[in-house]
C-alpha positions in Angstrom: 58.3 87.0 168.1 57.8 83.7 166.4 54.9 81.5 167.3 55.9 78.2 168.9 55.5 75.3 166.5 54.9 71.6 167.0 57.9 69.4 166.4 58.1 68.3 162.8 56.3 71.4 161.4 58.1 74.1 159.4 57.5 77.9 159.0 56.0 79.1 155.8 58.5 79.1 152.9 60.7 76.5 154.6 60.5 72.9 153.3 61.0 69.8 155.4 62.4 68.1 152.3 65.0 70.5 150.9 66.3 68.0 148.3 62.8 68.1 146.7 62.6 64.3 146.1 59.7 62.7 148.0 60.5 59.7 150.2 58.1 57.5 148.3 59.9 58.3 145.0 63.4 57.6 146.4 62.1 54.2 147.7 60.5 53.4 144.3 63.7 54.3 142.4 65.7 52.2 144.8 63.4 49.2 144.1 63.6 49.7 140.4 67.4 50.0 140.6 67.6 46.8 142.5 65.3 44.9 140.2 66.0 46.3 136.7 69.3 48.1 136.7 71.6 45.3 137.5 74.5 44.6 135.1 72.9 41.4 133.8 69.6 43.1 133.0 71.3 46.1 131.4 73.6 43.8 129.3 70.5 42.0 128.0 68.7 45.3 127.3 71.7 46.8 125.4 72.1 43.6 123.4 68.5 43.9 122.3 68.8 47.6 121.5 72.0 46.9 119.5 70.3 44.0 117.6 67.3 46.2 116.6 69.6 49.2 115.8 71.5 47.1 113.3 68.3 46.0 111.5 65.5 43.5 111.9 64.7 40.9 109.3 61.0 41.0 108.3 59.3 38.5 106.1 58.2 39.4 102.5 54.9 37.8 101.6 53.6 37.0 98.1 50.1 35.5 97.8 50.1 34.6 101.5 53.4 32.8 101.6 56.8 34.0 102.8 59.1 34.4 99.7 62.1 36.1 101.4 63.2 38.5 104.0 64.1 42.2 104.0 66.2 44.0 106.6 64.3 47.0 108.1 66.3 49.8 109.8 65.0 52.4 112.2 67.2 55.4 112.8 65.6 56.1 116.2 67.0 52.8 117.6 70.4 53.5 116.3 70.3 57.0 117.8 69.3 55.6 121.1 72.1 53.0 121.0 74.8 55.5 119.9 73.6 58.1 122.5 74.0 55.5 125.2 77.3 54.1 124.0 79.1 57.2 122.8 77.1 59.9 124.5 74.8 62.5 122.8 76.4 64.6 120.1 76.7 68.3 121.2 76.5 71.2 118.8 79.8 73.0 118.3 79.5 76.7 118.9 81.9 78.7 116.8 82.2 82.5 116.9 82.5 83.7 113.3 81.9 87.4 114.1 85.5 88.4 113.3 86.1 85.8 110.5 87.1 87.0 107.0 84.3 86.9 104.5 86.0 84.2 102.4 86.0 81.8 105.4 82.3 82.4 106.1 81.5 81.9 102.4 83.5 78.7 102.3 81.7 77.3 105.4 78.3 78.2 104.0 79.1 76.4 100.7 80.8 73.3 102.0 79.4 72.4 105.4 75.7 72.3 104.6 
C-alpha cells in the first residue's frame, strides 16, 4: 500500500514538471522574447549580420596615416547569415552499394 503523501509532492521517479523546463527559465525566455525578439529588433540584427557578411571596410595605414581602405570578409558571418536566411545545408545521403564501378569512379574523380 502506498504511503500517503502531502499535496504537491510526487513519488520517486515521477516529476512534477514533466516538460522538463523550469518555470524560471520559461519566464526568462518570455522576457527575452518580449524585449529582443520583436520584428523591429530582428530586422536590425539581420541588417547588421548581412552588412558584416558582405564585407567590412577597414582602413589601411602607412606611417600612421590612413592611405586607403580594404574590404575584409569573414566566412563565419556569411555562414550565419545564409543559415538563417536559407536554412542549414544538409548532407545528401546516397546509397552507392549497387552502383556500377564506372559511376563510383566518375563520382570519385569529379565531385571532390
